[in-house]
C-alpha positions as CSV (number, residue, x, y, z in Angstrom):
1,Q,1.1,-10.0,20.3
2,V,0.4,-7.8,17.3
3,Q,0.0,-9.4,13.9
4,L,-0.1,-7.3,10.8
5,V,-0.5,-9.4,7.7
6,E,0.3,-7.7,4.4
7,S,-0.4,-8.9,0.9
8,G,-0.6,-7.6,-2.6
9,G,2.9,-6.5,-3.6
10,G,4.6,-7.6,-6.8
11,L,5.9,-6.5,-10.1
12,V,3.9,-4.1,-12.3
13,Q,4.6,-2.1,-15.4
14,P,4.7,1.6,-15.3
15,G,1.2,3.1,-15.5
16,G,-0.3,0.0,-13.9
17,S,-2.1,-0.5,-10.6
18,L,-1.7,-2.6,-7.5
19,R,-3.7,-2.9,-4.3
20,L,-2.0,-3.7,-1.0
21,S,-3.9,-5.1,2.0
22,C,-3.0,-5.2,5.7
23,A,-5.1,-7.1,8.2
24,T,-4.6,-6.5,12.0
25,S,-5.5,-8.7,14.9
26,T,-5.7,-5.6,17.2
27,N,-8.9,-4.3,18.8
28,L,-9.9,-1.3,16.7
29,F,-10.8,0.7,19.9
30,I,-7.1,1.1,20.8
31,I,-5.9,2.0,17.3
32,R,-5.2,5.6,16.4
33,T,-4.3,5.1,12.8
34,M,-3.3,2.4,10.4
35,G,-1.4,3.1,7.2
36,W,1.5,2.6,4.9
37,Y,5.0,3.7,4.7
38,R,7.7,2.8,2.1
39,Q,11.4,2.5,2.1
40,V,14.1,2.1,-0.5
41,P,17.7,1.1,0.3
42,G,19.8,3.9,1.7
43,K,16.8,6.1,2.4
44,Q,14.6,6.7,5.4
45,R,11.2,5.2,5.6
46,E,8.6,7.7,4.4
47,L,4.9,8.2,4.8
48,V,2.6,7.0,2.1
49,A,-0.8,7.4,3.8
50,T,-2.6,6.7,7.1
51,I,-6.3,6.4,8.0
52,T,-8.2,6.6,11.3
53,P,-10.9,4.0,12.2
54,G,-13.4,6.7,11.4
55,G,-12.0,7.0,7.9
56,S,-10.0,10.3,8.0
57,A,-7.1,9.9,5.6
58,N,-3.7,11.6,5.5
59,Y,-1.5,11.4,2.4
60,A,2.0,12.3,1.4
61,D,1.6,15.4,-0.7
62,S,3.4,13.8,-3.7
63,L,1.1,10.8,-3.8
64,K,-2.3,12.5,-3.5
65,G,-4.5,11.7,-6.5
66,R,-2.6,8.5,-7.4
67,F,-2.8,6.5,-4.2
68,I,-6.0,5.9,-2.2
69,I,-6.2,4.4,1.3
70,S,-9.3,2.8,2.6
71,R,-10.4,0.5,5.4
72,D,-12.9,-2.2,6.2
73,N,-13.4,-2.2,9.9
74,A,-15.4,-5.4,9.9
75,K,-12.4,-7.1,8.4
76,H,-9.9,-5.2,10.4
77,T,-8.2,-4.5,7.1
78,V,-6.6,-1.4,5.5
79,Y,-6.1,-1.2,1.8
80,L,-3.8,0.9,-0.4
81,Q,-4.9,1.3,-4.0
82,M,-1.9,2.5,-6.1
83,N,-2.6,3.8,-9.6
84,S,-0.5,5.2,-12.4
85,L,2.5,3.6,-10.8
86,K,5.9,5.0,-11.7
87,P,9.4,3.4,-11.4
88,E,10.1,5.7,-8.5
89,D,7.3,4.0,-6.5
90,T,9.5,1.0,-6.3
91,A,10.1,0.2,-2.6
92,V,9.3,-2.1,0.3
93,Y,5.9,-1.0,1.6
94,Y,5.3,-1.4,5.3
95,C,1.9,-1.5,7.1
96,S,1.9,0.5,10.3
97,E,-0.4,0.5,13.3
98,R,-0.3,3.3,15.7
99,R,-2.1,2.9,18.9
100,R,-3.7,5.5,21.2
101,D,-0.8,5.1,23.6
102,D,1.5,6.2,20.7
103,S,3.1,2.8,20.4
104,T,3.7,1.8,16.7
105,Y,3.9,-1.6,15.2
106,W,5.0,-2.7,11.7
107,G,4.3,-5.4,9.2
108,Q,7.0,-7.4,7.6
109,G,6.9,-5.4,4.4
110,T,5.9,-6.2,0.9
111,Q,8.0,-5.5,-2.2
112,V,6.5,-3.3,-4.9
113,T,8.5,-3.1,-8.1
114,V,7.5,-0.9,-11.0
115,S,9.4,-1.8,-14.1
116,S,8.9,-2.6,-17.8
């Protein structure tokens, strides 16, 4: 059974920062990428960023420069550092784990609200 444990969401003012964490119980050898997606009501879930076990990162073009994804393989954890947050970044952020067999697993989601 896959367990993705997310943490770090919350309320932040515009211009502020948050760091999300996602820990997996999966053996890293079978993981292709881990990452983050986000979703707002009425819209499709969209890519934020993903990262391979080797550290190669992929970002949504609109978020490059503000969001940084990283990983600590020893802790089986992926992080998303979100800077210069805007109200339009408000969403539920989901951790994803894509395996080498192309199966994908999701965390329970964590709410990020950017508001003054």
